[in-house]
C-alpha positions as CSV (number, residue, x, y, z in Angstrom):
1,V,-0.1,-0.3,-0.2
2,S,1.4,3.5,-1.0
3,P,1.0,6.3,1.4
4,S,-1.9,8.8,0.0
5,R,-0.7,11.8,-2.5
6,G,-4.2,13.0,-2.2
7,L,-4.1,13.7,1.6
8,G,-1.3,16.3,1.3
9,D,0.7,16.7,4.2
10,V,-2.6,18.1,6.7
11,Y,-5.3,15.7,7.9
12,K,-8.2,17.6,9.8
13,R,-9.9,16.3,12.7
14,Q,-12.9,18.4,14.1
15,G,-12.1,21.4,12.3
16,Q,-8.4,21.5,13.4
17,Q,-5.4,20.6,11.6
18,I,-2.8,17.7,12.3
19,E,0.5,18.1,10.1
20,R,2.3,14.9,8.9
21,H,6.0,14.6,10.4
22,D,7.5,12.5,7.5
23,R,11.1,12.7,9.4
24,E,9.8,12.3,13.0
25,D,8.6,9.7,14.9
26,S,4.6,10.3,14.1
27,V,2.0,7.6,14.5
28,V,-0.6,9.1,12.0
29,S,2.7,9.0,9.3
30,W,3.3,5.5,10.0
31,V,0.0,3.9,9.8
32,I,-0.4,5.8,6.5
33,Q,2.8,4.7,5.3
34,E,2.9,1.5,6.4
35,G,-1.1,0.8,5.6
36,C,-1.1,-0.6,8.6
37,S,-3.5,-0.3,12.1
38,Y,-1.8,1.2,15.5
39,Q,-3.0,-0.2,18.9
40,G,-1.0,1.5,21.7
41,R,0.4,4.1,23.3
42,L,0.2,7.4,22.2
43,K,4.5,8.0,22.6
44,D,5.8,11.3,23.0
45,G,7.8,12.8,20.3
46,E,7.7,16.0,18.3
47,G,5.9,14.1,15.5
48,N,2.8,13.4,17.8
49,R,2.8,16.6,19.3
50,P,-0.1,17.8,16.8
51,L,-2.3,14.8,17.8
52,R,-1.3,15.4,21.4
53,D,-2.0,19.1,21.5
54,L,-5.3,18.3,20.0
55,L,-6.1,16.0,23.1
56,G,-5.1,18.0,25.5
57,E,-3.8,17.2,28.8
58,D,-5.7,14.0,29.4
59,V,-3.9,11.8,27.0
60,P,-5.6,8.4,26.7
61,A,-3.8,5.7,27.7
62,E,-4.2,3.7,24.5
63,V,-5.1,4.8,21.1
64,I,-6.1,2.9,17.6
65,L,-5.3,4.8,14.3
66,I,-6.9,2.3,11.6
67,P,-6.5,3.3,7.6
68,L,-9.2,3.2,5.3
69,I,-7.6,2.0,2.0
70,V,-9.4,2.6,-1.5
71,D,-7.4,1.2,-4.5
72,R,-4.5,0.6,-2.4
73,T,-4.4,4.1,-1.2
74,V,-5.0,5.7,2.2
75,Q,-8.0,7.8,2.1
76,A,-8.9,8.5,5.8
77,V,-6.9,7.6,8.9
78,L,-9.9,6.8,11.8
79,Y,-8.9,7.4,15.5
80,G,-10.2,6.0,18.7
81,D,-9.1,6.3,22.2
82,N,-10.0,4.9,25.8
83,R,-10.3,8.1,27.4
84,S,-13.5,7.7,28.9
85,E,-12.7,4.0,30.0
86,D,-10.4,2.5,32.4
87,G,-9.3,-0.7,30.6
88,S,-7.6,-2.0,27.6
89,I,-9.5,-1.1,24.1
90,G,-9.0,-4.8,23.2
91,A,-9.3,-6.5,20.1
92,I,-9.9,-4.5,17.1
93,G,-10.1,-7.3,14.1
94,D,-13.8,-6.9,13.8
95,L,-13.9,-3.0,13.4
96,E,-11.0,-3.2,11.0
97,R,-13.0,-6.0,8.7
98,V,-15.9,-3.5,8.5
99,I,-13.5,-1.0,7.9
100,A,-12.1,-3.0,4.8
101,R,-15.9,-3.6,3.9
102,V,-16.4,0.2,3.6
103,A,-13.5,0.8,1.6
104,R,-14.2,-2.2,-1.0
105,E,-17.5,-0.5,-1.4
106,M,-16.0,2.9,-1.4
107,G,-13.6,1.4,-4.4
108,E,-16.6,-0.2,-6.2
109,Q,-18.7,2.9,-6.4
110,R,-15.4,4.5,-7.9
111,H,-15.3,2.2,-10.4
112,E,-19.2,2.3,-12.2
């Protein structure tokens, strides 16, 4: 899977912008470049600073970022966290499969 060229270097979340930092330890960039989901702690570092700033002082213990891949291109990165829960997010395989189905439908709609 190749990183999306259509997304540019800026991602929007609730009207705010998250810059993509290719050379820094950015979980958003990693998900786009690898085309794989991320589940774990949101690490400190310059690359994750824009996302951490959006989250504010109450950074969740665990985050998930799942790429929506259409026609071998990452079109969006879906974000979730456990800020309101004490436990782990748990398995995300079912959610990944639903997102993959949505992506397939989007791809089929483009080719009609």
